[in-house]
N, C-alpha and C positions, 0 to 999 in steps of 0.2 A: 504493499499500500504506499509506504514512504517513497519508493523508487517511482511508482506510478504517479504520485502526487507531485514530484519534482519534474517529471516529464510533461505532465499535462498543465502545469500552473499558468494561470491567466492573470495578466497585470489588473484586469478590472474585475476579478472575482475574488471575493473574500475567501481566504484559505479553508476556513471551516466549512463554508458553503460548497467549496470544491470538493473537500474531503467527503462530505455527505453524499454528493452526486457520484463520486467514485465507488463508495461503498454500495450504493443502490445499483450502479451497473455491474459491479462484481457479483452481488448476490442475485440479480437477474440471470447472469451468465451461468452461475452454479446451480440455482434452484430452478430456473425455467428452461435454460438450454442445456442443462446436464453436463457443463463441462467441469473438469476437475482443476484444483490450484496447480497442479503439475503442468497440465496443458496450458493454462493462462500464463504461467511463469515462462514457459518455452516460446509462447507466442506474445510476450509482453512488449516488444517494439511494435509490431503492427497493430497491436490493442490500443498502445498509447497514441499512435497516428490516428487511429479510428476515432477515439474519444476526441481528440482535439479537434477533428474535422467535424464531428458532431456538435461540439460546443459551438464552433463557427457557424454552422448551419442554424443552430437555435437562435444565435445572436443575431444572424441576418434576418430571419423570420420575425423576431421580436422588434427589431428596428423597423421592418416594413409595416408591421401592425401599428406601431406607434405613429410612424410618419403619415400612415393614411389617416388615422384618427386625428392628428394635429393639423395636417395639411390639406390632404385631399377631400375629407369630409367636412372641411369648413371651420375647423377649430383655429387655424392660423391662416392669415390672408398673405398669399404671395403677390406682391405689387412690383410693377416696373420701376422700382427706385433706384437709387444709385448704385446699389449692391447687384442688382440684375438688369443693368441698362448698359448698352455698348455706345460708346462715343467715338465719332469719326474725327480723330484729332492727329495731326501731324506728330510724328515720334512716338506715338502711343501704341507700338506694336512690336513687342520684345521677342522677335522670332530669332533664334540663333542661326549662325552660318550653316551649321550641319542639318538644320531642320527645314531649310528653303527649298522651294520647288525649284527643280533644276531641269524641267521639261521643255520641250521646243514651242508648246501653244503659247500663243501671245493672248493675254486677258487684258482687254482694253478698260474694263470698268472696276478693276480691283483697286482699291482706294490707296494702298501702299505700292511703292514700286517692286516690292518682293512680296511673296506670300508663302504661308506655312506648307510643310510638306503635303505633296499631292504627286501621285503617280499617274503618268499618262496611260489611258486606256482603261482605267478602272472606273467602276460604276460612280463613285464620288467625283472623278474628274468630270465625267459625262454630265453629272449634275451641276458642276461648277461651270461648265460650257454653256448649258441652258440658262443658268442664272445670268452670267455675262452677257448674254445675246437678248435677253428679256427686255422688251420696250419699256416695262413699268420699273425697272431697276435703274436707279440712278447711279449707285455704286454699291461695292459689297467687300466683305472681308472673310478670307478663310479663317476661321476661328482657331485660336491656340488650343491645345489640348491639356494645358496645366494652368495652375494659378500663378500667372505672371502678368506683367503690365500689358494691358490691352486684351486680356482674355475676357470672355463672356461666359458666365455660369449661371446654372440654376440649382437649388437644392434638391437633393434626392435622398432616399433612405439610407444609402451607403455612403453619402458624402456629397460631392458636386459633380454635376453634369455640364459638359462642355459640348454645345451642339456644333455642327460642322460649319455653318455658313451664317454670317449676320449681313443683312442687305438694308440699305435704306432706298425706299420706294420714291418716285418722282412726286408723289403726294405727301412726302414727308413721314410717313409711317415706317416703322421698323418691321422687317420680317425675319424671323429666325427659321432657319431650315436645318433639320436633322434628317440625312438620308440613311435609310436602313433597306437591305434586300429583303425580298420576300420571305426568305428562310429565316431571318431574325425577327420578323413582326410579331410573333406571338410569345416571344420570350418575356418572362415577367419584367425584368429589368428594363426592356425596351418599351413594354406597355406603360410602365411607371413614368418613364421619360415624357412619352406622349401626354399622359394625363397631367403631369405637371407643367408642361410646355402649354397646353391648352388652357389650364388654369391661370397661369402667368398671363397669357394673352387676354383672358376674360377680365382679368383685374386691371387691365391698362386703359380703361375708358376709351377703347377703340384706337389707340395710338400704337398698338403693336399687334402682330400676327405671328402665329407659329404653324 
C-alpha cells in the first residue's frame, strides 16, 4: 500500500483521501475480481499506471460537469470582454520564427506580414484560403495556439481553447472560426468547444460570430 501510495500520489488530492481510494480499489480487486495479493504485487507497475489514468479520467469528468453547471447552464456568463476579444493591433502577434507559415501561397488579407504555422494542402489551409478570398472578410489572423501576446482564447473545462482563425468582417463584426474534420465533430471535447463558442457569440450583443 505504501509503495502504491507513492506511485499514485497526486498534488491536488489529500493523502488520506488517496489512501482510502487505494484501499477501496485493492478491496475490489481482491473481493470482486478474486485476485490475490501475490498477483497484485507482481502487476504493481501496470496497476499503478491504471490507477493514475483512472484518477485523471475522474478528474476530467468532474471538471466537465462543473464547467457545464457554471458556464453552459447559465451560472456564469461568458462575455466578449477584454479576456476573450482579439484586437487587430500592429506588433500584437508573438509568433516565433520556427512557428511561421513557410508555404508558397500568398494570403492577401492576413493582418500581419507573417502568419502562424499552417501546412499547404491541409484542410485548415484550405479553410484559410476560403477565408482570405471571402468578400465579407476585411482581414483575418491565424490564431496562435498558446497563451502568448496576440492569442485569442475561450475557457473550456480542461483549460483554454484557442480557435483556428479570427476575422474582422467588413461590417465590423468579429468572426471566430474553428475548423474540424467530420471525423472529430462528435468528440466530447469538440462539442464543448462548439457550445462555448456559440455561447460566447450570443453574449456579445451581435458583435461577434462563431
